[in-house]
N, C-alpha and C positions, 0 to 999 in steps of 0.2 A: 455795458459791456458788450461788445459786437460779437456776432457767429464766429469770427475766426479766432477770437480769443478764448470762446466756450471751447471750441474743437481743440486748441490747443491745449486747455485744461485738461479735457477730456484724455488727450494721448499721454499727458503727463501722470494722469492717474493711472492709466493702464500700465505706463512703463513702471510705476512704484509698484502695483500689484506684480508685475512679473519679477521685480527685486525683492517683494516680499515673499514668493514663492521661493525665491532663492535661499531665501533665511533657512527654510526648512532643510534644503540638501546641505547648506554650510554647517548647520548647528549640530546634528547629530542628537541621539538618544539614548534609550536602553544603557544607562550609567553602569559602567563595569570597569574594573581595573583593567589597564592596557595590557597586563600579563595574563589576563584570564584564560586566553586560546592556548596559551603555552602550558599552564597548568590542568587543563581539561583532559577528561579522559576520553579515548575513541568514542564515536556515535553519539557525543553529547554535544548538543547546540550550544554556543556560548555566544555572549555579546561582545562584538569587537570594535575597537576604535581604529580610524585611520585617517589620515591628513586628504584633504579635498579641495581640488581648484575648481571654483564654479564662474561661469561667465553670464553675467546679468543680459537680458535682450539690450541690443543696441539703444533702443528708444530709451530706455531708463537712463541713461547718461551716467552710470556708475561704473567704476572699476572692479576688477577681478577680485572673488572674494576666495582667500586662502582660509580654511576654517578644518575644523574635524567633525566628521560624521562618526555616529555609533550606530550600529547595525546588527542583525541578526539574521542568520540564513536556518530555515528549519525544512526538513524532509518528511514525506509522509512514509518513507520506509528506508530504514537506516541499515538494512541487511538485505538488498536485494540480489536477485540471481542476474547474470548476464542474459541479456535480453527484455528484462522487466523495464518499465517505464517508472519511473520516478517523479513524483510532485515536489517543488521547491517553492518556497516562500521566502521573498527578501523582505524584511521589515525594518522601517526605522521609527522608533517610538519615543515620545516626549522629547522633542527636538530641544538642544540647549538653547538655540537662538529663537526670537519672538519677532513679530510683525514690526519692522523698523519704521514702518509709517504710521500715520494718525488715523488712515482710511481704513474701515473696516472690510475683510474680505468676504464676499456673499459665499453661500453654502454651494457646493458639488460645481466647483470651476477648475479643480485641480487634477490632472492625471499623469501619474507616473509611470515612467518605461525604466527598464534598465537591464544590466547583465550580471549573471554570476559566474566567476570564473571557476573551472574546473581543473584540477592539479593531481599528481599522483599517478595512480593506476591509467586514469582517463583524463584527457586534456580537452580544453575547448571552452566554450561559454553557452550559457543557458540564457535566452530571451525571457525576461519576466515582463508582466504588464500589470498595471493596478486599475482599479475602475475610477469614473470620474465622480468621486464622492469625498465630500470632505465637509464638516460643520462649518459654520460662520466663524471668522476669526474676528475677534474687535482690534481696533487699532491698539498698536504695540503690545497686543496679546500674544499669549504662547501658541503655538503651531500644534495642530493635532498629529497624531501618528499616521503611517500610511504603510500599506503593504501592496507587493507586487508578486504574482505568480507565474509559474510556468512548468515545464516539464523537460526532462531528457530522459535518453534510451540508454540503459548501461551497455557497454560494447567490451568491457575487459573486467577482469575478476581482481580483485585487491582492494585496497584502500584508495578511496576517490575523495580529495579534499573539494569544498565548497568556500568560496572567499567573495565578499560583497564586491562589486565591480562599478563601473561607470553608471549613472543613471542621469535622468532628465525629468524636469518638471514642467508640464505643458499647462499653461493657464487659458481658460476662455472666459475673458470677462472684457468686453468693449473692444479689444484686440485679442489674437491668438498669438500668445506668446511662448518660447522655450528658454528654459534655463538648463543649461546641459553642465553637469559636474563629472568632473573624471578623478580618478584616483592617482594622486601625487605621486607616489612610489608603489606602484603595482608590483605584485599583487597584494592585496590586504591582507591582513592575518585571516587564518583559517578559522571559520565559524562554526561549520559541520563537517563531519566525516562519516562517509557510509562505506561499510565493507560488502563487496559484492563478491558472491561466490561464483565460481564457474557453473556453467549450465551444462551437466553431463549429456550425453547422447540418451536418448531412451533406451532402457532395458528391455531388449527383445528376445531374450533367452525363456525357452519354453521346453518342457517336458511332457511325454505323454507315458501312462503305464499299458501293459500289456494285459494285466487284468485289475480289477476293481477290488479284489477280496482274495485270500486264500488262508490256508490252515498253517498253525504254527510251524516256522521252518521250512514254509513254501519260498520258493525264489518268485519275483515279480521282476519282469523285463521293464527296464527303464531308458527310452528313447528321448535324446536331447537335440536341439538345434539353437544355434546362434549364439553359442559359447565362444569364446575366444579360441582361435585355431590352435593347437597344441597344448591346450592347457590342462591342468589335472583337475577333475572334477569329482566331488565327493557325493555320493548318494547317500542318503539317511532317513531314517523313518523319523515321525515327529509324533507326538502324544500332545495334543492341544498346541502350546506355544513351546514346549519342550522337545529337545533332541533326545531320542532314545538311544542305545548301544549299539543298534543294528546300522552299520555303516559298509561302504565298499569305496572303490576308487577306480575311476574309468579316465581315460585321456581322449579330449575332443580332436578329432581329424583336422585337416587341413581346410576343411569349409566350416569347421566350430561344431561339427556333429558329433554323436555317439550313441552306441547301444551297449547296456550293460545289465547286470543282473544284481538284485538286492536281496540276502536272504532275510525276512523277516520273522522274529521269533516275540516280540513284544506284544503281549495281548491288548495294550492301551493304544496301539498305534492308529490313529486318525488319518495320517497323510504321509506323503514321501515328497523330498524335496531333493533338488541338485544345485551344488553352489561351488564356485571357485574360491580359492584362498583356505586359510585355515580354520575359517567359522561361518556359519551362516550370514549372508548379507543379501538385503532385499535387491541391492543395486548389481551384485553380482551372483545371483541365483535365479531359480525358478521353482514355481510349486508355492505351497504344498498342493498337491493332488489327491484329493482322496482315498484312502485306501483302507479297507476292514481286516482285522485278522480274526477269522471265524474259528471260535474257540469248539473245536469237536471233541475234545476230552470226554470220554463216556463218563456218564453221570452214575454215581455209585449207587449201589442199591439203597432203596428206600430214601432218594432224595430228588429233589426236583431243581431244575435248572432255570433260572430267572435272567431275563434279559430286559434290556430297556433301550430306547432310542430316541438321541436328542435330535429334532429336525430344524434344519436351517430355516430362518424366517426372511425378510425382506428389510430393505432400506427405505423407509417412509419417511413423510414430512405431514405436519398439519400447523395451521395457523388461528390464532385466537380473534377471528374478524378478518374482514376483508375491506375495511375502509377506515382512515386515518384523517381527523380534521386539524391541518395546521392551524397554529395561531393567526390572527389577522394583523396586518401591516396598513399604515397609513399613506394615502396617496400623496405624493409630494416629498415622502421620507424613505418610503420602502424600508428593506432590511431583511431580517430573518423571521420567517414564517417556520415556527418549530413545532415539533410533536414527538410523539415515539411509535416507532414501529409495532405493530401487534405481534405478539410473541409467536417465536415459529418454532414448534417441538420435532425434534429430529429422533429417531427410532431406528437406530443399527441392530437389527436382530440377525443378520447373516452369518454371523460366527467366523469369518474368514479373515485373511489377512489386509482385506484392502480399507484403506480408508474412504473419506467422503469430502465433497467441498458444496458448500453451500452460498451461490452467488445471486446477485441481484442488478438488475438494469432497469432504466426508467425512459419513459416518452418524455416528450416536451410537455410543459404545462400550457394549456390551451384555454383560453378565455375570451371575453368580449372584445373581439378584434385585435388582440395580442396575443403573444407567445412568450413564456418564460422558459428558456432553453433547458433540456434536461441537465446539462453540466452545471446549473446552479443548485441542483440537488445534492447535500453531502450528508454523510451519517458518519456515527460514532457507534461502532458494533460493539457489542458483548456476547458472551457466551458462558454458559454454566453446564457442568457436567452432573449427571445423577450420580449419588454415591453408589459404588459397588460396579460401576461401569468399567470395561477393559479399557476404553480408549478415553483421552482426553480432549475435549474440544479447545480450539483456539480461535479467538476472536479475530476477525479481518482488521486491516488498518483503518485508522478514520480518514475520511477525505471524500473525494468527489465519487458519486455514484454514475451519473450520466447514463448516455445510451450505451456507451462499451460496455458498462457492467462494472462490477468491484466485488470482492469476497465479502460475505457477510461472516460466515463460520466456517472451520473444516477441521477434519481429525486426519492423524498421518495415518500412512501403512505402518503396519506392526505385525508381529508373529500372529497375533490374535487380537481383532477388533471387535468393537461393538459397544452398545450401551445406548442411554438416552440423555438427550442434551437439549437445552432451551437456549435460543438465539434472540437476542433483542438488539435495537440500535437507538440512538438519540438522532432525530432527522432535523434538517435546517434547509430552508430553499430560499435562496437570496434573490431577494424580489426588488427589480430596479426602482429607484424612486417615483418615477411618473409612470407606473404602470397603470392602465385605465383601470378604475374602479371595476368590481365584477368578481366572480367566482372562476377560480382556475383549476383545473385537474390533469392529473397525469397517472399513467398506470405503471406501477412497480411490480415486475414479473421477479419471482423466485425460483430458482431452478437448483435441484439437488442431484448431484452426480457422485 
């Protein structure tokens, strides 16, 4: 066999490998009835089938393939606010087609890219990419699943639908080949829906009191700013998280300011609030500002008056250790190095209306002549609330930590907040296959606000 014949056979092999990659895109995966999307509830990711037209590389000498792709779109936050960034994963799993040739595909030669179509309240396309990573595929064997990820920023409130779009499989073996696949009848069925909330402007309403204490029946001057011009504003006493019977009404001027008096009789009063509307709302109110009713009622003969004070504490955190050893991965294979975050205890002993947020960000992982990017670290947070705590903590969303950071846990604002909480997370570092052997270290910094 001469050199020219061998080169020709190598090119033919490469072409067939390109066609083999095509079988992934034409086959589909995630077997689900075609009507699943129609029966799915909002914010529930479902598998969808859609017809696909794929063009093999010209060197393959094969005609276009018209088949069915089954795919799934998932997001890391199904209830974002306008301005939030949402992570998107476009997955094809267990393709129906298999390698159409007797030639085996080596590992890590396939790199997928694609688009996710947005519809509903926000239109456009999300670019997604996948890693160059696949297990070996034997001749005539089934193809592995593959996933592509990307992000988009929410620009409008309402229901935003996500549908699988066009995608391409790039193979790097002997030759660089592309197999583009397009949705035959776009858009494809909806696989995921996120419901975005409007991001209201920050509440800048504020009040101050003319005095911090007074006798029962005394008036306290309440001054307010940044309320809605011309709005009726209710002034009210608070006893812990409950409103007392002491109220008054004032009207904000054209600049949103007011000054009024509130007569305070309730001996249990701990603060004063001001709000627009028929009931207290943290979004349209200000306070509470601390106020104490000094009980100056004369003590009866042969009696003793007893008083006690509850002092406000601080917001603090502590962690059970400062190092985590992730599991090892093999050179040439890479994969997930996993571990568990050292538990973090949050103590909110302030006794006010403010909630808290615990966030984390990580540096790149540096090692012997190479770096694993910070964006390769992801976590799955968890949070537990100690019994009897006024607040309830909420775990952050699973996803990438990265250098930009992500939320580990939080507690919302409320009339009365506080308590003790334990935050944890499962950690996973995606290590590329041929990362040089050795130790790699990054620093995860936690911030409590």
